[in-house]
C-alpha positions in Angstrom: 7.0 -11.6 -30.9 4.6 -12.0 -28.0 6.6 -11.1 -25.0 6.6 -8.0 -22.8 8.9 -7.0 -19.9 8.9 -5.9 -16.3 9.3 -2.2 -17.3 6.1 -2.3 -19.4 4.1 -4.0 -16.6 2.2 -1.5 -14.5 1.1 -3.8 -11.8 3.6 -4.9 -9.1 2.3 -8.5 -9.2 3.0 -8.7 -12.9 6.5 -7.3 -12.3 7.1 -9.9 -9.6 5.8 -12.8 -11.8 8.0 -11.8 -14.7 11.1 -11.4 -12.5 10.5 -14.9 -11.1 9.5 -16.8 -14.2 10.8 -14.6 -17.1 13.9 -14.6 -19.1 16.1 -11.9 -20.7 15.2 -10.7 -24.2 13.8 -7.9 -26.3 10.4 -6.6 -25.3 7.7 -6.5 -28.1 6.2 -3.3 -26.6 9.2 -1.1 -25.8 11.9 -2.9 -28.0 14.3 -2.7 -25.0 16.3 -5.5 -23.4 14.7 -6.6 -20.1 13.4 -9.6 -18.3 10.2 -10.6 -20.0 7.4 -13.2 -20.3 5.4 -14.7 -23.1 1.7 -13.7 -23.1 1.0 -17.2 -24.3 2.2 -18.6 -20.9 -0.8 -20.2 -19.2 0.3 -19.4 -15.7 0.8 -15.8 -16.7 -2.8 -15.7 -18.1 -4.1 -17.0 -14.8 -2.5 -14.1 -13.0 -3.6 -11.7 -15.7 -7.3 -12.8 -15.3 -7.1 -12.4 -11.6 -5.7 -8.8 -12.0 -8.5 -7.9 -14.3 -11.0 -9.1 -11.7 -9.1 -7.2 -9.1 -9.0 -3.8 -10.8 -12.1 -3.8 -12.9 -15.8 -4.2 -12.6 -17.1 -6.8 -15.0 -19.4 -4.2 -16.6 -16.2 -2.4 -17.7 -15.4 -5.2 -20.2 -18.3 -7.6 -20.6 -20.4 -6.4 -23.6 -23.4 -8.2 -22.3 -23.4 -5.8 -19.3 -22.7 -2.7 -21.5 -18.9 -2.8 -21.4 -16.5 -2.7 -24.4 -14.0 -5.5 -24.6 -10.9 -6.7 -22.8 -8.5 -5.4 -25.5 -10.3 -2.0 -25.5 -9.8 -1.9 -21.7 -6.0 -2.4 -22.1 -5.7 0.1 -24.9 -6.6 2.9 -22.4 -3.6 5.1 -21.4 -4.4 4.7 -17.7 -5.1 1.0 -17.6 -3.7 -0.7 -14.5 -1.9 -3.7 -16.0 0.3 -2.6 -19.0 2.1 0.7 -19.5 0.9 1.7 -22.9 3.0 4.9 -22.9 6.1 2.7 -23.4 4.8 1.2 -26.6 7.0 2.1 -29.6 4.2 1.2 -32.1 0.5 1.2 -31.0 -0.3 -1.3 -33.8 2.3 -3.8 -32.4 0.9 -3.3 -29.0 -2.6 -4.0 -30.3 -1.2 -7.2 -32.0 0.2 -8.3 -28.6 -3.2 -7.9 -27.0 -4.8 -10.0 -29.8 -2.2 -12.7 -29.3 -2.8 -12.6 -25.5 -6.6 -13.2 -25.8 -6.6 -15.5 -28.9 -4.0 -17.8 -27.3 -6.3 -18.5 -24.4 -9.7 -18.9 -26.0 -11.8 -21.3 -24.0 -9.7 -20.6 -20.8 -11.6 -17.5 -19.7 -13.5 -19.6 -17.1 -10.7 -21.7 -15.8 -9.2 -20.8 -12.4 -10.5 -17.3 -11.9 -13.3 -16.7 -14.3 -13.4 -13.4 -16.1 -17.1 -13.6 -16.5 -18.5 -14.1 -13.0 -22.1 -13.2 -13.9 -22.4 -16.4 -15.8 -21.3 -18.3 -12.6 -23.5 -16.3 -10.3 -21.0 -14.3 -8.3 -20.3 -10.6 -7.8 -19.3 -8.5 -10.8 -17.6 -5.7 -8.9 -13.9 -5.3 -8.7 -12.1 -7.2 -6.0 -10.2 -4.1 -5.0 -13.4 -2.5 -3.7 -15.4 -5.7 -2.9 -14.5 -5.9 0.8 -15.0 -8.9 3.1 -18.3 -8.5 4.9 -17.0 -10.4 7.9 -14.2 -7.9 8.5 -16.5 -4.9 8.0 -18.9 -6.4 10.5 -16.1 -6.8 13.0 -15.3 -3.1 12.7 -19.0 -2.3 13.5 -18.9 -4.6 16.5 -16.3 -2.4 18.1 -18.9 0.3 18.3 -20.8 -1.8 20.9 -18.2 -4.1 22.4 -14.9 -3.9 24.1 -12.0 -4.7 21.8 -11.0 -7.8 23.9 -14.4 -9.3 23.3 -13.6 -9.8 19.6 -9.8 -10.0 19.9 -9.7 -13.8 19.5 -11.7 -13.7 16.2 -9.3 -11.1 14.7 -6.2 -13.0 15.9 -7.4 -16.2 14.3 -7.9 -14.4 11.0 -4.5 -12.7 11.1 -2.7 -15.9 12.1 -3.8 -17.6 8.8 -1.8 -15.0 6.9 1.2 -14.6 9.3 3.7 -16.6 7.2 2.8 -14.9 4.0 3.0 -11.4 5.4 6.2 -11.8 7.4 9.0 -9.5 6.5 12.4 -9.6 8.3 14.8 -6.7 8.9 18.4 -7.4 9.9 20.4 -5.8 12.7 21.8 -2.5 11.5 18.9 -1.7 9.1 18.3 2.0 9.3 15.1 4.1 9.4 14.2 7.8 9.5 12.1 9.7 12.0 11.0 13.4 11.8 9.6 16.0 14.1 8.3 19.4 13.3 10.5 22.1 14.9 14.1 22.5 16.0 15.9 22.6 19.4 17.8 25.8 18.9 18.9 28.5 16.4 21.8 30.9 16.4 22.9 33.6 13.9 26.5 33.2 12.6 28.1 36.3 11.2 30.2 36.1 8.0 31.3 39.2 6.1 29.0 41.3 8.3 26.0 39.1 7.3 24.1 37.1 9.9 22.9 33.7 8.7 20.8 31.5 11.0 22.1 28.0 11.8 20.0 25.3 13.4 20.2 22.6 16.0 17.8 19.7 15.3 16.0 17.6 17.9 18.2 14.6 18.7 18.2 11.5 21.0 15.2 11.4 23.3 13.8 14.6 21.8 13.1 12.9 18.5 12.7 9.3 19.8 9.4 7.7 20.7 7.6 9.9 23.3 7.0 8.7 26.9 3.9 6.5 27.2 1.8 8.9 29.3 2.2 11.6 26.6 1.0 9.4 23.8 -2.4 10.1 22.2 -4.3 7.6 20.1 -2.5 6.7 16.9 -3.1 4.4 13.9 -1.2 1.5 15.7 -0.9 2.5 19.3 -3.6 3.2 21.9 -3.5 6.2 24.1 -0.8 5.8 26.8 1.2 3.3 24.7 4.5 4.3 23.2 5.5 2.7 19.9 8.4 3.8 17.6 7.0 5.2 14.3 9.5 5.6 11.5 9.9 5.3 7.7 12.2 3.7 5.2 12.8 7.0 3.3 13.6 10.5 4.5 10.9 12.1 2.4 8.3 9.7 3.9 9.3 10.5 7.4 9.1 14.2 6.8 5.8 14.0 4.9 4.2 11.9 7.7 4.6 14.8 10.1 2.1 16.7 7.9 4.2 20.0 7.9 3.1 23.3 6.5 5.1 25.5 4.1 8.0 27.3 5.8 8.0 24.8 8.7 11.4 23.6 10.0 11.5 19.9 10.5 14.2 17.9 12.4 15.2 14.7 10.8 17.0 11.8 12.5 18.3 8.4 11.5 18.0 5.3 13.7 19.3 1.7 13.3 18.1 -1.6 14.5 20.0 -3.2 17.5 18.7 -6.6 16.6 16.8 -8.5 13.9 13.1 -8.0 13.8 10.1 -9.8 12.3 7.3 -7.5 11.1 3.8 -8.1 9.8 3.8 -6.5 6.4 0.7 -4.5 5.2 2.7 -2.5 2.6 2.9 -5.0 -0.2 0.2 -6.2 -2.6 -0.2 -10.0 -2.1 -2.5 -11.0 -4.9 0.3 -13.0 -6.6 -0.2 -15.6 -3.9 -3.9 -16.0 -4.5 -4.5 -15.8 -8.2 -5.0 -19.5 -9.1 -8.6 -20.1 -8.1 -11.8 -18.3 -7.0 -11.5 -19.9 -3.6 -8.0 -18.4 -3.1 -9.3 -15.0 -4.2 -11.9 -15.1 -1.5 -9.1 -15.5 1.0 -7.3 -12.7 -0.6 -10.4 -10.5 -0.2 -10.1 -11.0 3.5 -6.5 -9.9 3.6 -7.1 -7.1 1.1 -9.9 -5.7 3.3 -7.7 -5.7 6.4 -4.8 -4.1 4.4 -7.1 -1.4 3.1 -8.2 -0.5 6.6 -4.6 -0.5 7.8 -3.5 1.8 5.0 -6.6 4.0 4.8 -6.0 7.8 5.3 -7.8 8.9 8.5 -8.6 12.5 9.3 -7.3 13.8 12.6 -11.0 14.6 13.3 -11.9 10.9 12.9 -9.4 9.1 15.1 -12.2 6.7 16.4 -11.5 4.9 13.1 -8.2 3.8 14.7 -10.1 1.4 17.0 -9.8 -1.5 14.6 -6.3 -0.8 13.4 -5.2 -0.7 17.1 -6.9 -4.0 17.6 -5.0 -5.4 14.6 -1.8 -4.2 16.2 -2.7 -5.8 19.6 -3.3 -9.2 17.8 -0.1 -9.0 15.8 2.0 -8.2 18.9 0.4 -11.2 20.7 1.4 -13.4 17.7 5.0 -12.6 18.5 5.8 -10.0 15.8 8.1 -7.0 16.6 6.1 -4.5 14.6 4.1 -3.6 11.5 4.8 -2.0 8.1 2.1 -0.2 6.1 2.0 2.1 3.1 2.4 5.8 3.3 -0.5 7.9 1.9 1.8 10.9 1.4 4.9 9.4 0.0 6.3 6.4 -1.9 8.1 4.9 1.1 7.0 2.5 3.8 6.0 3.3 7.3 7.4 1.1 10.0 6.1 0.8 13.6 8.2 -1.1 16.2 6.4 -2.2 19.3 9.5 -1.7 21.4 11.3 1.7 21.0 14.4 0.2 22.6 14.9 -1.9 19.5 16.6 1.0 17.8 19.4 3.5 18.6 19.9 7.0 17.5 22.6 7.8 15.0 23.9 11.3 15.8 25.9 12.1 12.7 22.9 11.7 10.4 20.8 14.5 12.0 19.6 17.4 9.9 17.1 20.2 9.6 15.0 20.8 6.5 12.6 23.7 5.6 9.4 22.9 3.9 9.1 24.8 0.7 5.8 23.6 -0.8 2.9 21.2 0.1 0.7 20.0 -2.7 -2.8 18.7 -2.4 -4.8 16.5 -4.8 -8.6 16.4 -4.7 -11.6 14.9 -6.5 -15.1 16.2 -6.9 -17.7 14.2 -4.9 -21.4 13.8 -6.0 -23.8 16.3 -4.5 -27.2 15.6 -3.0 -29.9 16.2 -5.6 -33.2 17.1 -3.9 -35.2 16.6 -7.1 -34.1 13.0 -7.3 -35.2 12.4 -3.8 -31.6 11.8 -2.6 -31.9 14.5 0.0 -33.2 13.3 3.4 -34.7 16.3 5.2 
C-alpha cells in the first residue's frame, strides 16, 4: 500500500532506481502492474531528498523561509518527481505522501539534508546553483588562449570519464540532415505533372571539408566533425528549417565500435548519497548545462568553452560526444573522425517541413522607478 512505479515517476533518476532495485507489483498511485518501489525504502528516500534539493529552492518547501510543505509541493500537477496526473484517487496519493514523509522522520538531515539553512549552506536548487570554478574558467577564456587553461579542464573531465562513458557498437546507425535537395524532376501521370526529388547523398550530406567548416558547438573553425542524431526528427530539427523547406535526410552506420563522452543523460543517481558527492555532481551538472545550452547564431563566441571541452575529451581518447537536443527528444552525436561512419544509400529521403512551432516566456522588464534602469 506504499509503493509506486516507474510510470508514475517523473524524474529519470527515480525511474532508473526503481528499475534497478524495484520489483513487479500493483502501483498504489495508478493501480497498474509495473516495476515499483516502497516509499519506506531508506535508499530510495536518500535519492528522493537529493532530487528535492536538485529541483527546488528550499524556500519552496521550508515554512521557516515562507514555503508551504514537502507534501504540498508534491501535490502540484507540475511537480518534477511524481506524475500526479496518473493518480486514480487523489486521497490515496495524499496518503502515499504522508507515508513517505512519516516513515523517515528524523532522517531529513542524514546524507543530503533537506534543510540546508540549518547547516549553513546554499538554499537554492542544485539545478541552477552552478559550480563557480567552472563559470570562472569560462570567463578566463575571454582573456587567455584556450590552451592556457586546457590542463585544468582536462583534469576535471578525467574525474568523470568512467561515469560518463557510453559505448556504441559497430553497425549502430545515426541520421544526418541537410536543408535542400540535389535535383527535382516532374513526372507526368494521367496528364498531371508531379515533382519528384533527389536528396543529397554521400559526400553532399556527409561532414563538410575542414576548410569550409565554421565554428560549431563542438568543432573549431576549420575542423570537420561528423554531427548526427539518434532519431530522424532530431536530425531534421537540428537544421533549424523553415516551413515549406525541403530537407534531405540520410542514414549512416558505424564502421567500428566507438567510446563517447555522454552529456545527454542526467547523472544525479550516482551522487545522491552525501552532500560531498552532490558538490561533485554540481561540477558535472554545470559542464553538462553549458554543453546542452541553446546558443543563438548571433552568440557563437559562447562556443569557446564547449569547443575546449571537446578538445580535452578528444585528448582523453574518446571518439566523440553526445549531448541533448534542445529542439527534439533525441540525442545529438558528434564523432571526431567522419571516416568512422559510412553512408547507407537505400535509407535516403526528402521531407517537406509543414510547420515550425515556437515556445516563449515573458522576461522581466527594466523598471526605471525602482532604480533598475542604468542610464
